[in-house]
BALUM-668156 format. One record per residue: residue in three letters; residue number from 1; x, y, z of N, C-alpha, C in turn. Coordinates in pm, 1 decimal. Atoms other than C-alpha are relative to their C-alpha. Example, Ala and Ser with C-alpha at 12.3 -4.5 7.8 and 13.67 -1.06 7.14 Angstrom:
# residues 2
residu=ALA&num=1&n.xx=89.0&n.yy=-119.0&n.zz=0.0&ca.xx=1230.0&ca.yy=-450.0&ca.zz=780.0&c.xx=90.0&c.yy=120.0&c.zz=0.0 .
residu=SER&num=2&n.xx=-82.0&n.yy=-119.0&n.zz=-6.0&ca.xx=1367.0&ca.yy=-106.0&ca.zz=714.0&c.xx=-77.0&c.yy=109.0&c.zz=73.0 .
# end
This chain:
# residues 80
residu=MET&num=1&n.xx=-48.8&n.yy=-113.5&n.zz=75.1&ca.xx=-2913.2&ca.yy=-1063.4&ca.zz=2044.7&c.xx=92.2&c.yy=82.7&c.zz=91.0 .
residu=THR&num=2&n.xx=-95.6&n.yy=-76.4&n.zz=-79.5&ca.xx=-2609.8&ca.yy=-869.2&ca.zz=2162.3&c.xx=-38.9&c.yy=147.9&c.zz=2.4 .
residu=ASP&num=3&n.xx=26.5&n.yy=-143.9&n.zz=-10.0&ca.xx=-2610.9&ca.yy=-505.3&ca.zz=2263.8&c.xx=34.8&c.yy=71.1&c.zz=-129.6 .
residu=GLU&num=4&n.xx=-44.3&n.yy=-64.5&n.zz=123.6&ca.xx=-2422.3&ca.yy=-409.9&ca.zz=1950.0&c.xx=-102.4&c.yy=-20.6&c.zz=-112.4 .
residu=GLU&num=5&n.xx=101.7&n.yy=27.6&n.zz=102.9&ca.xx=-2680.7&ca.yy=-577.2&ca.zz=1724.7&c.xx=-126.8&c.yy=80.7&c.zz=25.3 .
residu=ARG&num=6&n.xx=118.2&n.yy=-79.4&n.zz=-34.4&ca.xx=-2964.8&ca.yy=-405.3&ca.zz=1911.0&c.xx=20.8&c.yy=146.7&c.zz=-35.2 .
residu=ILE&num=7&n.xx=-28.6&n.yy=-140.5&n.zz=30.9&ca.xx=-2796.7&ca.yy=-67.7&ca.zz=1873.1&c.xx=-5.3&c.yy=23.5&c.zz=-150.7 .
residu=LYS&num=8&n.xx=4.2&n.yy=-13.9&n.zz=146.0&ca.xx=-2746.3&ca.yy=-121.9&ca.zz=1499.6&c.xx=-143.8&c.yy=-3.3&c.zz=-51.2 .
residu=GLU&num=9&n.xx=139.6&n.yy=11.1&n.zz=41.7&ca.xx=-3109.9&ca.yy=-226.1&ca.zz=1461.3&c.xx=-76.6&c.yy=128.3&c.zz=33.3 .
residu=LEU&num=10&n.xx=65.7&n.yy=-125.5&n.zz=-38.2&ca.xx=-3229.0&ca.yy=83.3&ca.zz=1650.7&c.xx=41.9&c.yy=114.8&c.zz=-91.8 .
residu=ILE&num=11&n.xx=-48.5&n.yy=-106.4&n.zz=88.1&ca.xx=-3011.9&ca.yy=309.6&ca.zz=1436.4&c.xx=-66.4&c.yy=-10.5&c.zz=-136.2 .
residu=VAL&num=12&n.xx=63.7&n.yy=19.3&n.zz=130.5&ca.xx=-3149.8&ca.yy=158.0&ca.zz=1116.1&c.xx=-146.4&c.yy=42.7&c.zz=5.2 .
residu=LYS&num=13&n.xx=141.5&n.yy=-37.6&n.zz=-12.9&ca.xx=-3509.6&ca.yy=199.2&ca.zz=1238.5&c.xx=-16.6&c.yy=151.3&c.zz=10.5 .
residu=GLU&num=14&n.xx=9.2&n.yy=-145.6&n.zz=-16.6&ca.xx=-3450.9&ca.yy=559.7&ca.zz=1346.1&c.xx=30.9&c.yy=71.9&c.zz=-131.3 .
residu=LEU&num=15&n.xx=-32.3&n.yy=-62.1&n.zz=128.4&ca.xx=-3288.6&ca.yy=644.5&ca.zz=1012.5&c.xx=-114.3&c.yy=-15.6&c.zz=-99.8 .
residu=GLU&num=16&n.xx=112.8&n.yy=20.0&n.zz=89.6&ca.xx=-3577.3&ca.yy=490.4&ca.zz=820.8&c.xx=-115.6&c.yy=93.7&c.zz=34.7 .
residu=LEU&num=17&n.xx=105.8&n.yy=-92.5&n.zz=-41.6&ca.xx=-3826.0&ca.yy=692.5&ca.zz=1026.1&c.xx=34.0&c.yy=143.8&c.zz=-38.0 .
residu=PHE&num=18&n.xx=-45.2&n.yy=-135.1&n.zz=33.1&ca.xx=-3622.2&ca.yy=1010.8&ca.zz=973.3&c.xx=-14.2&c.yy=25.7&c.zz=-149.6 .
residu=ILE&num=19&n.xx=7.4&n.yy=-15.8&n.zz=145.7&ca.xx=-3602.9&ca.yy=953.5&ca.zz=596.9&c.xx=-145.7&c.yy=12.0&c.zz=-44.9 .
residu=ARG&num=20&n.xx=142.3&n.yy=-6.1&n.zz=35.0&ca.xx=-3976.9&ca.yy=886.3&ca.zz=571.0&c.xx=-63.1&c.yy=131.6&c.zz=46.0 .
residu=ALA&num=21&n.xx=58.0&n.yy=-123.5&n.zz=-54.2&ca.xx=-4060.9&ca.yy=1188.5&ca.zz=788.0&c.xx=34.9&c.yy=120.6&c.zz=-85.9 .
residu=HIS&num=22&n.xx=-42.0&n.yy=-113.7&n.zz=81.7&ca.xx=-3864.7&ca.yy=1422.2&ca.zz=559.9&c.xx=-33.2&c.yy=-18.7&c.zz=-147.8 .
residu=GLY&num=23&n.xx=42.1&n.yy=22.7&n.zz=137.4&ca.xx=-3991.4&ca.yy=1263.9&ca.zz=239.6&c.xx=113.8&c.yy=-12.0&c.zz=-99.4 .
residu=TRP&num=24&n.xx=-115.2&n.yy=14.4&n.zz=90.4&ca.xx=-3648.0&ca.yy=1191.8&ca.zz=93.6&c.xx=-16.0&c.yy=-126.2&c.zz=-83.4 .
residu=ASP&num=25&n.xx=0.9&n.yy=119.7&n.zz=82.1&ca.xx=-3622.8&ca.yy=955.1&ca.zz=-198.4&c.xx=137.9&c.yy=-67.7&c.zz=7.9 .
residu=ASP&num=26&n.xx=-123.3&n.yy=78.3&n.zz=-8.9&ca.xx=-3352.5&ca.yy=693.5&ca.zz=-242.7&c.xx=120.3&c.yy=72.9&c.zz=-59.6 .
residu=LYS&num=27&n.xx=-111.3&n.yy=-70.8&n.zz=65.3&ca.xx=-3143.8&ca.yy=914.0&ca.zz=-472.7&c.xx=65.7&c.yy=100.3&c.zz=95.1 .
residu=VAL&num=28&n.xx=-52.8&n.yy=-99.2&n.zz=-94.9&ca.xx=-3106.0&ca.yy=1187.0&ca.zz=-208.7&c.xx=81.2&c.yy=-70.2&c.zz=109.0 .
residu=VAL&num=29&n.xx=-69.7&n.yy=74.0&n.zz=-105.3&ca.xx=-3007.2&ca.yy=932.0&ca.zz=56.7&c.xx=131.6&c.yy=-56.7&c.zz=-52.3 .
residu=GLN&num=30&n.xx=-121.8&n.yy=55.7&n.zz=58.4&ca.xx=-2755.2&ca.yy=764.6&ca.zz=-175.3&c.xx=105.2&c.yy=107.5&c.zz=-22.2 .
residu=GLU&num=31&n.xx=-94.6&n.yy=-110.1&n.zz=20.4&ca.xx=-2596.6&ca.yy=1099.1&ca.zz=-265.8&c.xx=62.5&c.yy=43.4&c.zz=132.3 .
residu=ALA&num=32&n.xx=-52.4&n.yy=-39.2&n.zz=-131.5&ca.xx=-2563.7&ca.yy=1188.5&ca.zz=102.8&c.xx=99.6&c.yy=-103.7&c.zz=51.6 .
residu=LEU&num=33&n.xx=-91.8&n.yy=104.7&n.zz=-45.5&ca.xx=-2405.3&ca.yy=852.6&ca.zz=185.5&c.xx=129.4&c.yy=0.5&c.zz=-80.3 .
residu=LEU&num=34&n.xx=-120.8&n.yy=-7.9&n.zz=82.4&ca.xx=-2163.7&ca.yy=884.4&ca.zz=-108.0&c.xx=88.5&c.yy=117.3&c.zz=42.6 .
residu=GLU&num=35&n.xx=-76.8&n.yy=-117.0&n.zz=-44.0&ca.xx=-2061.0&ca.yy=1230.4&ca.zz=10.9&c.xx=73.7&c.yy=-28.9&c.zz=130.7 .
residu=VAL&num=36&n.xx=-63.0&n.yy=36.3&n.zz=-127.1&ca.xx=-1991.6&ca.yy=1100.5&ca.zz=360.9&c.xx=115.9&c.yy=-95.9&c.zz=-24.3 .
residu=ALA&num=37&n.xx=-106.0&n.yy=97.3&n.zz=29.9&ca.xx=-1790.7&ca.yy=808.4&ca.zz=219.9&c.xx=119.8&c.yy=67.6&c.zz=-65.7 .
residu=LYS&num=38&n.xx=-110.3&n.yy=-70.7&n.zz=66.6&ca.xx=-1585.5&ca.yy=1039.2&ca.zz=-4.9&c.xx=82.3&c.yy=80.6&c.zz=100.6 .
residu=ASN&num=39&n.xx=-71.1&n.yy=-78.5&n.zz=-101.3&ca.xx=-1501.4&ca.yy=1267.8&ca.zz=286.9&c.xx=83.9&c.yy=-89.9&c.zz=90.4 .
residu=HIS&num=40&n.xx=-73.9&n.yy=92.7&n.zz=-85.7&ca.xx=-1399.0&ca.yy=971.4&ca.zz=500.3&c.xx=123.2&c.yy=-53.9&c.zz=-71.7 .
residu=LEU&num=41&n.xx=-113.2&n.yy=53.1&n.zz=76.7&ca.xx=-1179.4&ca.yy=825.0&ca.zz=225.5&c.xx=106.8&c.yy=106.5&c.zz=-22.8 .
residu=TRP&num=42&n.xx=-97.3&n.yy=-105.9&n.zz=22.5&ca.xx=-1017.6&ca.yy=1162.8&ca.zz=157.1&c.xx=84.8&c.yy=21.9&c.zz=124.5 .
residu=LYS&num=43&n.xx=-74.2&n.yy=-18.9&n.zz=-124.9&ca.xx=-924.6&ca.yy=1206.1&ca.zz=522.6&c.xx=94.4&c.yy=-116.5&c.zz=25.2 .
residu=LYS&num=44&n.xx=-83.0&n.yy=118.1&n.zz=-20.0&ca.xx=-795.9&ca.yy=850.9&ca.zz=545.3&c.xx=115.7&c.yy=-0.9&c.zz=-99.6 .
residu=GLY&num=45&n.xx=-103.2&n.yy=-4.7&n.zz=102.8&ca.xx=-604.0&ca.yy=891.3&ca.zz=217.9&c.xx=105.4&c.yy=104.8&c.zz=30.1 .
residu=LEU&num=46&n.xx=-95.4&n.yy=-105.0&n.zz=-36.3&ca.xx=-446.3&ca.yy=1213.7&ca.zz=339.1&c.xx=96.4&c.yy=-51.0&c.zz=106.5 .
residu=TRP&num=47&n.xx=-85.0&n.yy=53.7&n.zz=-106.2&ca.xx=-315.7&ca.yy=1039.5&ca.zz=651.6&c.xx=99.9&c.yy=-100.5&c.zz=-56.7 .
residu=VAL&num=48&n.xx=-89.4&n.yy=99.4&n.zz=60.7&ca.xx=-169.7&ca.yy=755.9&ca.zz=442.2&c.xx=109.3&c.yy=70.0&c.zz=-79.8 .
residu=ARG&num=49&n.xx=-101.1&n.yy=-74.0&n.zz=77.3&ca.xx=5.1&ca.yy=1003.4&ca.zz=208.5&c.xx=101.0&c.yy=67.2&c.zz=92.4 .
residu=MET&num=50&n.xx=-91.9&n.yy=-63.9&n.zz=-94.3&ca.xx=149.8&ca.yy=1190.7&ca.zz=507.3&c.xx=96.2&c.yy=-102.6&c.zz=59.2 .
residu=LYS&num=51&n.xx=-86.6&n.yy=103.6&n.zz=-55.3&ca.xx=282.5&ca.yy=865.1&ca.zz=654.0&c.xx=106.9&c.yy=-40.7&c.zz=-101.3 .
residu=VAL&num=52&n.xx=-97.7&n.yy=35.8&n.zz=103.6&ca.xx=450.3&ca.yy=779.4&ca.zz=321.3&c.xx=108.2&c.yy=106.8&c.zz=-9.7 .
residu=VAL&num=53&n.xx=-98.4&n.yy=-108.7&n.zz=6.5&ca.xx=617.8&ca.yy=1121.0&ca.zz=309.6&c.xx=95.0&c.yy=-7.1&c.zz=119.6 .
residu=PHE&num=54&n.xx=-84.9&n.yy=10.2&n.zz=-118.4&ca.xx=745.0&ca.yy=1079.6&ca.zz=667.4&c.xx=96.3&c.yy=-117.2&c.zz=-10.8 .
residu=ILE&num=55&n.xx=-86.8&n.yy=117.1&n.zz=16.2&ca.xx=880.9&ca.yy=733.6&ca.zz=587.5&c.xx=110.7&c.yy=29.4&c.zz=-99.6 .
residu=ILE&num=56&n.xx=-102.0&n.yy=-34.7&n.zz=99.4&ca.xx=1061.7&ca.yy=865.7&ca.zz=279.1&c.xx=102.2&c.yy=94.4&c.zz=59.8 .
residu=LEU&num=57&n.xx=-94.1&n.yy=-93.5&n.zz=-63.2&ca.xx=1213.4&ca.yy=1152.6&ca.zz=478.6&c.xx=90.7&c.yy=-72.3&c.zz=99.8 .
residu=ALA&num=58&n.xx=-80.5&n.yy=74.5&n.zz=-96.6&ca.xx=1329.4&ca.yy=914.3&ca.zz=753.0&c.xx=101.0&c.yy=-89.1&c.zz=-71.3 .
residu=ALA&num=59&n.xx=-91.0&n.yy=87.1&n.zz=74.7&ca.xx=1478.3&ca.yy=673.4&ca.zz=499.1&c.xx=111.5&c.yy=80.5&c.zz=-64.9 .
residu=THR&num=60&n.xx=-100.7&n.yy=-86.0&n.zz=61.3&ca.xx=1658.4&ca.yy=958.2&ca.zz=321.4&c.xx=102.5&c.yy=44.4&c.zz=103.9 .
residu=GLY&num=61&n.xx=-92.1&n.yy=-41.3&n.zz=-106.4&ca.xx=1807.3&ca.yy=1082.7&ca.zz=648.3&c.xx=88.0&c.yy=-114.7&c.zz=45.7 .
residu=SER&num=62&n.xx=-79.1&n.yy=116.8&n.zz=-40.7&ca.xx=1917.3&ca.yy=732.6&ca.zz=748.2&c.xx=102.6&c.yy=-35.7&c.zz=-105.2 .
residu=LEU&num=63&n.xx=-93.3&n.yy=31.1&n.zz=108.7&ca.xx=2072.9&ca.yy=669.2&ca.zz=408.0&c.xx=113.6&c.yy=101.5&c.zz=-5.7 .
residu=ALA&num=64&n.xx=-104.0&n.yy=-103.7&n.zz=0.1&ca.xx=2258.3&ca.yy=1001.1&ca.zz=421.6&c.xx=97.3&c.yy=-21.2&c.zz=115.4 .
residu=SER&num=65&n.xx=-87.8&n.yy=26.3&n.zz=-114.8&ca.xx=2394.2&ca.yy=911.3&ca.zz=765.4&c.xx=93.1&c.yy=-116.9&c.zz=-27.8 .
residu=VAL&num=66&n.xx=-83.4&n.yy=116.9&n.zz=32.4&ca.xx=2517.7&ca.yy=572.2&ca.zz=646.2&c.xx=107.2&c.yy=37.9&c.zz=-101.4 .
residu=ILE&num=67&n.xx=-98.0&n.yy=-43.3&n.zz=100.5&ca.xx=2685.8&ca.yy=730.9&ca.zz=343.7&c.xx=107.7&c.yy=86.2&c.zz=64.3 .
residu=ALA&num=68&n.xx=-97.0&n.yy=-86.0&n.zz=-67.2&ca.xx=2852.8&ca.yy=992.3&ca.zz=565.4&c.xx=95.6&c.yy=-82.1&c.zz=85.4 .
residu=VAL&num=69&n.xx=-86.0&n.yy=83.9&n.zz=-83.5&ca.xx=2985.5&ca.yy=726.9&ca.zz=806.3&c.xx=97.1&c.yy=-79.6&c.zz=-85.0 .
residu=ILE&num=70&n.xx=-87.6&n.yy=80.6&n.zz=87.4&ca.xx=3122.4&ca.yy=507.3&ca.zz=527.6&c.xx=103.9&c.yy=87.8&c.zz=-67.7 .
residu=SER&num=71&n.xx=-96.4&n.yy=-88.6&n.zz=65.5&ca.xx=3282.0&ca.yy=800.8&ca.zz=348.2&c.xx=105.5&c.yy=48.0&c.zz=99.5 .
residu=ASN&num=72&n.xx=-98.0&n.yy=-40.2&n.zz=-101.3&ca.xx=3448.0&ca.yy=911.4&ca.zz=673.3&c.xx=97.7&c.yy=-113.3&c.zz=30.7 .
residu=LEU&num=73&n.xx=-89.7&n.yy=113.5&n.zz=-19.8&ca.xx=3588.7&ca.yy=560.6&ca.zz=716.1&c.xx=108.1&c.yy=-5.7&c.zz=-106.1 .
residu=PHE&num=74&n.xx=-97.0&n.yy=-1.1&n.zz=110.2&ca.xx=3760.1&ca.yy=595.0&ca.zz=377.7&c.xx=73.7&c.yy=132.4&c.zz=-11.4 .
residu=GLY&num=75&n.xx=-71.6&n.yy=-126.8&n.zz=-5.3&ca.xx=3877.7&ca.yy=946.7&ca.zz=457.7&c.xx=-53.5&c.yy=105.8&c.zz=-95.4 .
residu=LEU&num=76&n.xx=58.2&n.yy=-101.3&n.zz=90.1&ca.xx=3649.6&ca.yy=1135.8&ca.zz=220.5&c.xx=-76.4&c.yy=102.0&c.zz=83.1 .
residu=GLU&num=77&n.xx=76.3&n.yy=-104.7&n.zz=-67.0&ca.xx=3507.6&ca.yy=1470.2&ca.zz=328.8&c.xx=-80.7&c.yy=75.2&c.zz=-102.5 .
residu=PHE&num=78&n.xx=87.7&n.yy=-71.8&n.zz=90.8&ca.xx=3212.3&ca.yy=1634.7&ca.zz=163.1&c.xx=-6.2&c.yy=148.6&c.zz=34.5 .
residu=ARG&num=79&n.xx=-5.3&n.yy=-141.1&n.zz=-38.8&ca.xx=3243.5&ca.yy=1957.2&ca.zz=357.6&c.xx=115.3&c.yy=16.8&c.zz=96.8 .
residu=LYS&num=80&n.xx=-117.9&n.yy=-22.4&n.zz=-83.3&ca.xx=3531.4&ca.yy=2115.4&ca.zz=535.3&c.xx=-30.0&c.yy=99.9&c.zz=108.8 .
# end
């Protein structure tokens, strides 16, 4: 058995003892785990949304630069 497996087994045993000691039923434990999962997903989802916004802003800036260079090649000016 690897160290990682032993640690996981110890954590499971300690959690079971903690749950039994406090007299929690399965519903309370499931609600707590769902709350933790929701918070984790929300944080992860927020980071993904921020990355998408940054990518869109970078793409918009790059596209605007390409348009400005091409228009200058043809002698068009958008501002004087």
